[in-house]
C-alpha positions in Angstrom: 0.0 0.0 0.0 2.9 2.3 0.9 4.4 1.6 -2.5 1.2 2.1 -4.4 0.6 5.7 -3.1 3.9 7.0 -4.4 3.4 5.4 -7.7 -0.1 6.9 -8.0 1.3 10.3 -7.2 4.0 9.9 -9.8 1.4 8.9 -12.4 -1.0 11.8 -11.5 1.9 14.3 -11.6 2.9 13.0 -15.0 -0.6 13.4 -16.3 -0.7 17.0 -15.0 2.6 17.7 -16.7 1.3 16.1 -19.9 -1.8 18.2 -19.9 0.2 21.4 -19.3 2.6 20.4 -22.0 -0.1 19.6 -24.6 -0.2 23.1 -26.1 3.5 22.8 -26.7 3.5 19.2 -28.0 0.6 19.6 -30.5 1.2 21.9 -33.5 -2.0 24.1 -33.4 -1.2 26.2 -36.5 -0.8 23.0 -38.5 -4.2 21.7 -37.4 -5.8 25.1 -38.2 -5.0 24.8 -41.8 -5.9 21.1 -42.0 -9.3 21.8 -40.4 -10.0 24.5 -43.0 -9.0 22.3 -45.9 -11.0 19.4 -44.6 -14.1 21.6 -44.3 -13.6 22.7 -47.9 -13.3 19.1 -49.1 -16.5 18.2 -47.5 -18.7 21.2 -48.3 -17.1 23.0 -51.2 -17.2 26.2 -49.0 -14.3 28.0 -47.5 -14.1 27.7 -43.7 -12.1 30.5 -42.0 -10.9 30.6 -38.4 -10.2 34.2 -37.8 -9.3 33.9 -34.1 -7.1 31.6 -32.2 -7.1 27.9 -32.2 -6.0 26.3 -29.0 -6.5 23.4 -26.7 -9.2 23.8 -24.2 -10.4 22.1 -21.0 -13.9 23.7 -20.9 -16.6 23.2 -22.0 -15.0 20.1 -23.4 -11.5 18.7 -23.5 -10.3 19.4 -27.0 -9.8 22.3 -29.5 -11.4 25.7 -29.3 -11.6 28.1 -32.3 -12.8 31.7 -32.2 -14.4 33.7 -34.9 -15.3 30.8 -37.2 -17.2 31.4 -40.5 -18.4 29.2 -43.2 -18.8 30.9 -46.6 -22.2 31.4 -48.2 -23.1 30.5 -51.8 -22.0 33.1 -54.5 -24.6 35.9 -54.7 -26.1 35.0 -51.3 -27.7 37.7 -49.2 -25.7 37.1 -46.1 -21.9 37.1 -46.3 -21.7 33.8 -44.5 -23.8 30.7 -44.1 -22.7 30.4 -40.5 -20.7 32.5 -38.1 -19.7 31.2 -34.7 -18.2 33.2 -31.9 -16.5 30.2 -30.4 -16.5 26.6 -31.6 -15.2 23.9 -29.2 -14.4 20.5 -30.6 -14.1 17.7 -28.1 -11.4 15.3 -29.1 -9.7 12.3 -27.8 -6.2 13.1 -26.6 -4.1 10.1 -27.5 -5.2 9.9 -31.1 -4.5 13.6 -31.4 -0.8 13.0 -30.3 -0.5 10.6 -33.2 -1.9 13.0 -35.7 -5.5 11.7 -35.8 -8.6 13.8 -34.9 -11.4 11.9 -33.3 -14.3 14.2 -32.4 -16.4 13.5 -29.3 -18.6 16.6 -29.1 -19.2 20.0 -30.6 -20.1 23.1 -28.6 -21.3 26.2 -30.6 -21.4 29.5 -28.7 -23.5 32.3 -30.2 -23.8 30.7 -33.7 -25.6 32.7 -36.4 -26.9 30.6 -39.2 -28.4 32.2 -42.3 -30.5 29.8 -44.4 -31.5 31.1 -47.9 -33.6 30.1 -50.9 -32.8 31.9 -54.2 -35.3 32.9 -56.9 -34.8 29.6 -58.6 -35.5 27.6 -55.5 -31.9 26.7 -54.8 -30.8 26.5 -51.1 -27.5 27.6 -49.6 -27.4 24.7 -47.2 -26.9 22.1 -50.0 -23.2 21.3 -50.3 -21.1 20.0 -53.2 -18.0 18.1 -52.3 -14.8 19.2 -53.9 -13.7 15.6 -54.2 -15.0 12.8 -56.2 -18.1 10.8 -55.2 -16.0 7.7 -54.6 -13.9 9.5 -52.0 -17.1 10.7 -50.3 -18.5 7.2 -50.2 -15.2 5.9 -48.7 -15.3 8.6 -46.0 -18.9 7.9 -45.3 -18.2 4.2 -44.8 -15.2 5.0 -42.6 -17.2 7.4 -40.5 -19.9 4.7 -39.9 -17.4 2.2 -38.8 -15.2 4.3 -36.5 -17.0 7.4 -35.4 -18.1 7.6 -31.8 -19.7 10.9 -31.2 -21.2 12.5 -28.1 -23.4 15.2 -29.7 -23.8 18.9 -30.2 -24.6 21.7 -27.8 -25.7 25.2 -28.9 -26.0 28.2 -26.7 -27.4 31.7 -27.5 -27.8 30.9 -31.1 -29.8 32.4 -34.0 -31.2 30.9 -37.2 -32.7 33.1 -40.0 -34.5 32.0 -43.1 -34.7 34.2 -46.2 -36.7 33.4 -49.4 -35.8 35.5 -52.4 -39.1 34.5 -54.1 -41.2 36.0 -51.4 -38.8 38.6 -50.1 -39.6 37.6 -46.5 -37.2 36.8 -43.7 -38.1 34.7 -40.6 -35.8 34.2 -37.6 -35.6 32.3 -34.4 -33.3 33.5 -31.6 -32.0 32.7 -28.1 -31.5 29.1 -29.1 -30.3 26.7 -26.5 -30.1 23.2 -27.7 -28.6 19.8 -27.1 -28.4 17.0 -29.7 -27.3 13.6 -28.3 -25.9 11.2 -30.9 -23.4 8.4 -30.6 -23.0 7.6 -34.3 -24.9 8.1 -37.6 -26.8 4.9 -37.4 -28.1 5.3 -33.8 -31.2 7.2 -32.7 -30.7 10.9 -32.0 -32.5 12.8 -29.3 -33.1 16.6 -29.5 -34.1 19.2 -26.9 -34.2 22.9 -27.9 -35.6 26.1 -26.5 -35.9 29.2 -28.7 -37.8 32.4 -29.3 -40.0 33.0 -32.3 -41.6 36.4 -32.6 -41.4 37.0 -28.9 -42.9 33.6 -28.1 -40.7 31.1 -26.2 -41.1 27.5 -27.6 -39.6 24.1 -26.7 -38.9 21.4 -29.2 -38.3 17.8 -28.3 -37.7 15.0 -30.7 -36.2 11.7 -31.7 -34.8 10.8 -35.1 -34.3 7.1 -35.6 -31.3 7.2 -37.9 -29.3 10.4 -38.9 -27.6 8.5 -41.7 -31.0 7.5 -43.2 -32.2 11.1 -42.8 -29.9 12.0 -45.7 -31.4 9.3 -47.9 -34.3 9.9 -50.2 -36.5 7.6 -48.2 -35.7 9.5 -44.9 -36.1 8.1 -41.4 -38.7 7.8 -38.7 -39.1 10.8 -36.4 -41.2 12.1 -33.5 -41.3 15.8 -32.8 -43.2 17.8 -30.2 -43.4 21.6 -30.2 -44.8 23.3 -27.1 -45.4 26.8 -25.9 -48.0 29.3 -24.7 -49.1 29.8 -28.4 -49.4 26.2 -29.4 -48.9 22.5 -28.8 -48.1 20.4 -31.9 -46.9 16.9 -32.5 -45.6 15.1 -35.6 -45.1 11.3 -35.9 -43.8 10.2 -39.3 -40.9 10.2 -41.8 -38.5 13.1 -42.3 -35.8 13.7 -45.0 -32.9 16.1 -45.0 -34.7 18.1 -47.7 -37.4 18.9 -45.3 -40.0 16.5 -46.7 -42.4 15.1 -44.2 -45.1 12.4 -44.2 -47.0 11.5 -41.1 -49.6 12.4 -38.5 -49.9 16.0 -37.4 -51.9 17.2 -34.3 -52.1 20.9 -33.4 -53.8 22.8 -30.6 -53.9 26.5 -29.7 -55.9 28.7 -27.5 -55.6 31.6 -29.9 -55.2 31.2 -33.7 -54.6 34.9 -33.9 -51.6 34.4 -31.6 -50.4 31.5 -33.7 -50.7 33.5 -36.9 -48.5 36.2 -35.3 -45.8 33.6 -35.0 -45.6 33.6 -38.8 -45.0 37.3 -38.8 -48.5 38.2 -40.0 -51.0 40.3 -38.1 -54.7 40.9 -38.0 -57.0 43.0 -35.9 -60.0 41.0 -36.9 -62.1 39.3 -34.3 -62.5 35.6 -33.7 -59.5 33.3 -34.5 -59.6 31.9 -30.9 -59.2 28.3 -29.8 -58.4 25.8 -32.5 -57.6 22.1 -32.7 -56.5 20.3 -35.8 -55.5 16.7 -36.8 -54.6 15.4 -40.2 -52.3 13.2 -42.3 -49.5 15.6 -43.3 -47.6 15.5 -46.6 -45.0 18.3 -46.8 -42.6 19.2 -49.5 -40.4 22.2 -50.2 -43.3 24.6 -51.0 -46.3 22.3 -50.5 -48.3 21.1 -47.5 -51.1 18.6 -47.9 -53.6 17.9 -45.1 -55.7 14.9 -45.8 -58.4 13.5 -43.5 -58.4 17.0 -41.9 -60.5 17.5 -38.8 -60.5 21.0 -37.4 -62.4 23.0 -34.8 -62.2 26.9 -34.7 -64.1 29.0 -32.2 -66.5 26.1 -31.7 -67.2 25.5 -35.4 -66.2 22.1 -36.7 -65.0 21.2 -40.2 -63.6 18.2 -42.1 -62.1 17.6 -45.5 -58.8 17.9 -47.4 -56.6 20.9 -48.0 -53.5 21.7 -50.0 -51.3 24.7 -49.1 -48.8 26.2 -51.5 -46.2 28.3 -49.7 -44.1 29.2 -52.7 -45.4 32.8 -52.9 -45.6 35.7 -50.6 -49.1 34.9 -49.6 -49.9 31.2 -48.9 -52.5 29.7 -51.2 -55.0 27.1 -50.0 -57.1 24.8 -52.2 -59.5 22.1 -51.1 -63.0 21.0 -50.0 -64.5 21.2 -46.5 -67.7 20.3 -44.8 -68.5 22.8 -42.1 -71.1 23.1 -39.4 -72.7 26.4 -38.4 -70.4 29.3 -39.3 -70.7 32.8 -38.0 -68.4 35.1 -40.0 -69.1 38.0 -37.8 -66.7 36.5 -35.3 -63.9 37.2 -37.8 -64.8 40.8 -38.8 -65.2 42.9 -35.7 -62.5 42.6 -33.0 -64.2 45.1 -30.7 -67.7 43.5 -30.7 -68.8 42.7 -27.2 -72.1 42.2 -25.5 -73.4 45.3 -23.8 -74.8 43.2 -21.0 -71.4 41.6 -20.4 -69.7 45.0 -20.2 -71.6 47.8 -18.4 -69.2 50.4 -19.5 -70.1 50.0 -23.2 -72.3 52.8 -24.4 -75.9 52.1 -25.2 -76.7 50.6 -28.6 -76.6 53.3 -31.2 -79.7 54.2 -33.2 -79.7 53.3 -36.9 -76.9 51.5 -38.6 -73.8 50.7 -36.6 -70.7 52.8 -37.0 -68.4 50.1 -35.6 -65.6 49.4 -38.2 -65.8 46.2 -40.1 -62.3 44.7 -40.3 -61.7 42.3 -43.2 -57.9 42.4 -43.0 -57.9 38.6 -42.5 -58.6 38.3 -46.3 -55.0 39.6 -46.9 -53.4 36.7 -45.0 -54.2 34.0 -47.5 -55.3 33.2 -51.0 -57.8 30.4 -51.4 -59.9 28.3 -53.7 -62.4 26.3 -51.6 -65.6 24.4 -51.9 -67.6 24.5 -48.7 -70.7 22.7 -47.7 -72.0 24.8 -44.8 -74.8 23.9 -42.4 -75.7 27.5 -41.5 -73.9 30.8 -42.3 -74.3 34.1 -40.6 -73.0 37.3 -42.2 -73.8 40.6 -40.4 -77.5 40.2 -39.6 -78.3 37.8 -42.5 -78.7 34.1 -41.6 -78.1 31.7 -44.6 -79.3 28.1 -44.4 -77.6 25.0 -45.6 -75.6 25.9 -48.7 -72.8 24.9 -51.0 -70.3 27.7 -51.4 -67.4 28.0 -53.9 -65.2 30.7 -52.4 -62.0 32.2 -53.8 -59.8 34.7 -52.0 -57.3 36.5 -54.2 -55.1 39.4 -53.0 -57.6 40.4 -50.3 -60.8 40.0 -52.4 -63.3 37.3 -51.5 -65.8 36.0 -54.1 -68.4 33.5 -52.9 -70.8 31.7 -55.2 -73.7 30.1 -53.3 -75.6 27.6 -55.5 -77.8 26.1 -54.3 -78.6 28.2 -51.2 -81.4 28.2 -48.7 -82.4 31.5 -47.1 -85.3 32.1 -44.7 -87.2 29.1 -46.0 -86.6 30.1 -49.7 -84.2 28.7 -52.2 -82.1 30.3 -54.9 -78.5 31.3 -55.6 -76.2 34.2 -54.8 -72.9 35.7 -55.7 -71.2 37.7 -52.9 -67.9 39.6 -52.9 -66.0 41.6 -50.3 -62.6 43.0 -50.2 -60.2 43.9 -47.3 -60.5 47.5 -48.6 -64.3 47.6 -47.8 -65.8 47.0 -51.3 -68.9 44.8 -51.5 -71.2 43.4 -54.2 -74.3 41.1 -53.9 -76.2 39.5 -56.7 -78.9 37.1 -55.7 -82.3 35.6 -56.6 -84.7 33.7 -54.3 -88.2 32.2 -54.4 -90.6 31.5 -51.5 -88.6 33.7 -49.2 -90.1 34.3 -45.7 -90.3 38.1 -45.9 -90.5 39.2 -42.3 -87.3 37.6 -40.9 -85.4 38.4 -44.2 -86.3 42.1 -44.1 -85.8 42.3 -40.4 -82.2 41.0 -40.6 -81.3 42.7 -43.9 -82.8 46.2 -43.4 -84.3 46.3 -39.9 -87.9 46.3 -41.3 -90.1 43.9 -39.3 -93.7 44.9 -40.3 -94.1 43.0 -43.6 -95.1 39.4 -43.7 -95.6 36.9 -46.5 -93.7 34.9 -49.1 -91.5 36.7 -51.6 -89.5 36.5 -54.7 -86.4 38.7 -54.6 -83.8 39.7 -57.1 -80.9 42.0 -56.1 -77.9 43.3 -57.9 -76.2 45.8 -55.6 -72.8 47.2 -54.8 -71.4 49.2 -51.8 -68.2 50.4 -50.2 -67.5 51.4 -46.6 -65.7 50.6 -43.4 -68.9 50.2 -41.3 -72.5 49.1 -41.7 -73.6 52.8 -41.7 -71.1 53.7 -44.4 -72.0 50.7 -46.5 -75.8 51.4 -46.4 -75.2 55.0 -47.4 -73.1 53.9 -50.4 -75.5 51.3 -51.8 -76.1 51.2 -55.5 -77.8 48.9 -58.0 -81.2 47.6 -58.8 -83.7 44.9 -57.9 -87.3 43.6 -57.9 -89.5 42.3 -55.1 -92.8 40.5 -55.2 -94.6 39.5 -51.9 -97.6 37.2 -51.9 -100.4 36.3 -49.4 -99.2 38.4 -46.5 -99.9 41.6 -44.5 -98.3 44.8 -43.4 -98.5 45.2 -39.6 -98.8 48.6 -37.9 -101.0 50.2 -40.5 -104.4 49.7 -42.2 -103.7 51.4 -45.5 -107.3 51.0 -46.5 -108.4 52.6 -43.2 -105.9 55.4 -43.7 -107.3 56.1 -47.2 -110.9 56.2 -45.9 -110.4 58.3 -42.9 -107.8 60.7 -44.1 -110.5 63.0 -45.5 -111.3 64.0 -42.0 -109.1 63.2 -39.1 -106.8 60.2 -39.3 -108.2 57.5 -37.1 -105.5 56.4 -34.6 -106.6 52.8 -34.9 -105.5 52.7 -38.5 -101.8 53.1 -37.5 -101.8 51.2 -34.2 -99.7 48.1 -33.5 -102.9 46.0 -33.9 -103.7 47.5 -37.4 -102.9 45.4 -40.5 -103.1 45.6 -44.2 -103.7 42.2 -45.8 -102.7 41.6 -49.4 -102.6 38.9 -52.0 -99.7 40.5 -53.9 -97.3 43.4 -53.3 -94.1 44.5 -54.9 -92.3 46.5 -57.5 -88.9 47.2 -59.1 -86.4 49.7 -57.9 -83.0 51.3 -58.4 -80.6 52.4 -55.7 -78.0 55.2 -55.8 -76.0 56.5 -52.9 -78.1 54.5 -50.4 -81.4 55.9 -51.7 -83.9 53.4 -53.2 -86.3 54.8 -55.9 -89.4 53.0 -56.9 -92.1 54.0 -59.5 -94.3 51.0 -59.8 -95.3 49.9 -56.3 -98.5 47.9 -56.3 -100.6 46.2 -53.6 -103.7 44.1 -54.3 -106.3 42.6 -52.1 -109.9 41.5 -52.8 -111.3 44.9 -52.0 -108.3 47.2 -52.2 -105.8 48.3 -54.9 -102.9 50.6 -54.1 -100.2 52.0 -56.4 -97.3 54.1 -55.3 -94.0 55.7 -56.0 -91.3 57.4 -54.0 -87.9 56.9 -52.3 -86.6 55.0 -49.3 -83.3 56.4 -47.9 -81.7 53.2 -46.7 -78.7 55.0 -45.3 -80.8 57.4 -43.3 -83.6 54.9 -42.6 -86.3 57.3 -43.8 -89.1 57.1 -46.3 -90.9 59.6 -48.6 -93.7 57.8 -50.5 -97.0 58.6 -52.1 -99.7 55.9 -52.2 -102.7 56.1 -54.4 -105.7 54.0 -53.4 -108.2 52.8 -55.9 -111.7 51.4 -55.4 -112.5 47.8 -56.3 -115.9 46.6 -57.4 -118.0 45.0 -54.7 -118.3 41.3 -54.5 -121.9 41.6 -55.9 -120.6 43.2 -59.0 -123.0 46.2 -58.5 -120.3 48.8 -58.4 -118.1 50.2 -55.7 -119.4 50.5 -52.2 -119.6 53.8 -50.3 -116.5 52.9 -48.4 -114.7 51.9 -51.6 -115.5 55.3 -53.2 -113.7 56.9 -50.2 -110.4 55.3 -51.2 -109.6 57.7 -53.9 -107.4 60.2 -52.0 -103.7 59.7 -52.4 -101.6 60.0 -49.3 -98.0 60.5 -48.2 -96.0 58.1 -46.0 -93.0 60.0 -44.6 -90.7 59.9 -41.6 -88.2 57.4 -40.1 -88.7 53.7 -40.3 -89.3 53.6 -36.6 -92.0 56.3 -36.7 -94.0 56.8 -39.9 -96.4 59.6 -40.6 -99.4 59.6 -42.9 -100.9 62.7 -44.6 -103.1 63.4 -47.6 -101.4 64.2 -50.9 -103.2 67.5 -51.8 -101.3 68.1 -55.0 -102.0 64.6 -56.3 -105.6 64.8 -55.4 -106.1 68.2 -57.1 -104.3 67.0 -60.2 -106.7 64.1 -60.3 -109.6 66.4 -60.1 -108.3 68.6 -63.0 -108.0 65.6 -65.2 -111.6 64.5 -64.5 -110.9 61.3 -62.7 -113.8 58.9 -62.7 -114.3 55.5 -61.0 -114.5 52.2 -62.7 -118.3 52.4 -62.8 -118.6 55.9 -64.2 -119.2 57.9 -61.0 -118.9 61.5 -62.0 -116.3 63.8 -60.4 -119.1 65.9 -58.9 -120.7 62.9 -57.2 -117.3 61.7 -56.0 -116.5 65.0 -54.4 -119.9 65.1 -52.7 -119.3 61.6 -51.4 -115.7 62.4 -50.2 -116.7 65.5 -48.2 -119.9 64.3 -46.7 -122.5 65.3 -49.4 -125.0 63.0 -51.1 -123.8 61.0 -54.0 -127.2 61.0 -55.6 -128.0 63.0 -58.7 -128.8 66.7 -58.0 -132.5 67.6 -57.3 -134.4 69.8 -59.8 -133.4 73.4 -59.6 -136.8 74.6 -58.3 -137.0 72.0 -55.5 -137.1 73.0 -51.9 -134.0 71.0 -51.1 -132.0 72.6 -53.9 -133.1 76.1 -52.8 -131.7 75.4 -49.3 -128.4 74.2 -50.7 -128.1 77.3 -52.9 -128.2 79.5 -49.9 -124.5 78.5 -49.3 -122.9 76.6 -52.1 -119.6 74.9 -51.2 -117.0 74.8 -53.9 -114.4 72.0 -54.3 -111.8 74.4 -53.1 -113.7 75.2 -50.0 -114.1 71.5 -49.4 -110.4 70.9 -49.7 -109.7 73.7 -47.2 -112.0 72.1 -44.8 -110.2 68.8 -45.2 -106.9 70.4 -43.9 -108.5 72.6 -41.3 -108.7 75.9 -43.3 -111.5 78.4 -43.1 
C-alpha cells in the first residue's frame, strides 16, 4: 500500500505535466490549416478561423476556435452561411498526439446561421463536395465504422431564413439546444428552446437514424413543439430536404396568436381556440392535409386541404364540410355584448358605426368548396348551402348555389374586399319576408312569401357607411301576407277628416294577395315608381324613395276602389279610397298625410271611378255630401243648398283645417 501511493502520485503528476505540456506538444497552427482544408473538401465552401485555435479544457476537452465562419453561396444575401463566436471540438487526446482527430462533441457558442432560398428555389445549405463521389463514399463508410460521437450543444444561437421568391425573412433567436448522438446509425434525441416572434417555444424529438435522414427515403421521427401559443406533435418520416409524411396534431388557445408567430398580423375578431388533426404531406413549398378535422371557435370542419407556400401569400385549395359558421366573429375585433360590459355605451340608433375589419382576407389566397350547415353574415342568416369561395389578393368572391335563405331557395354571388368594397347578386323564391327584411334592413312589419332579385354594390368601413353607399337595382314581389302597424285602407278612408289612430296602431294590419315593384338604388337611396298592392277589396299603387342609409321614407300611395263582391259597383267605403296620401318619416315612426297636390291633379284631369261615377258625385261623397244626382233646380232641397254653395276648393280647405 505504501508503494502504491507514491506510484499513483507519480502517475498523477505526470498526467498533469502532460496536460500542461499539450499546447506545446501539439502543433496548433498546422491543425488550423488542416481543419479549414477538410471543411472545404466536405462542403465546397471556405471555412475560416479568424481567431485563435488552442487546446481547451472547458466546456470540453479538445480544441477551441474563435471567430469561425463558413462561406455562403456566391450571390447569397448574407456574407456567410454560418458565423460562430466560439467553436469547441471535443477530441480524444491520445489519437491527437499521433496525428488523428477523433471528435467526441461539438459546442457552438453564439452561432448565427443564415438559411437562404434563391429565386430559382436553390438552397444555400446544399453542399457540393470538392472531391470525387468515390472518395465521399469511402469517408462515409469509414465514418460509420469508426466514429463515436457525443453530440452537439448550442448556446445563445440564432437561425434566420430568407426566401428570395417571397422577399420575406423569418428568424428564431435565443436558441439553447442539445443534440445527443453516438453515431450516424443510432437514434438521435433533441431538446431545444428558442424564441420566435417573442414567443418562447420548446422542441423535443427523436430521429431514428441520422444517416438514413440523408437518404431519399428518410427516417422515422417524432417531434413535439410546445409553448403558450401552441402544442403540436408530428409522428412520421422526415428527410434532409425537409420533406415530411406522417400524422400532425395541433392545438392552440388563440389562432390569432399562432398567426402572429408567422409574422402576419390581423386586428379582426375571432380566431380563438383551434384544434387540428390530419395526415401531413409536406414538400419544399407544398403542404397537404388529408383527412383533416379542425375546430375553430366552436365550429367544426372536415375535409382535405393543399397549401402552396411558394409565394408571398400562402394559397389554399380544397374542400371542407363545415357546421354552423358565424363570419361576424372574424370581422369585428371590438364587438362585445353590452350586457357583459356595463361600460359599453348604449346601442346606437340606426346602422352601426363600428368598423368592419376584413384584413384577414389579406393573410391567405384560397380556392375552396364549402358545404356549410348554416352561415351568418352581419345580420343575415343563410341556411344549408354549397359555397365555392375564392380569395385573391384580399378579395373574397363566394358563389352560393344552391342556397337556402329564410325558407326560400335560390342562388347568390357575394364579394367583399379587405378595402371595404362589397357586391351582392342574388335571386330567391318562396322567401319568408319578415325575418329576411328584419335581418337585412331592420324592417319587421311586412309578412308573406316573396320572390327577390338583387344586384347591388357598396363600399365602406362600417355598416352605416355601406348602407349610405349602396347602389344597384332589384325587384321584389310579396304574396299572401300583411303589413303590420297600419291599415292602409283605413288610412285612405279616414284621411279626408281626421286620421283615425286605430289605422296606424300596433294592432292594425293591411292584408294583401300581392305586393311588390322594381327599384333602383343610388348613394343609399332606393327609388321605386311601380309599387302595387292588391287585395280582394283594395288596390294601391305608389312611388317614392326610401333612404336606406338614413332609414327614412318619402312615399306617395294612391288607393283605388274595387268593385264589390256583388258586381253592383263600388261600395260607399270603396269610393272613399280615392285620396292619395304620403308616407313619410323614419322607419321607426311613420307619418301619414293626404297628398293634396296629387288629389287636385286628379280632379283637374276629371278622374272617374270604374263604374262611371262623376267627379261631382265623387266630391260630394268624399266630403260628406250625397252621391245621388242633384234635385231639380226649383226643388225645396235645392233652394236650401243654394243659400251657401260649397265649392271643391272650400271642401279641400275644410279637409286640412282651413276656413
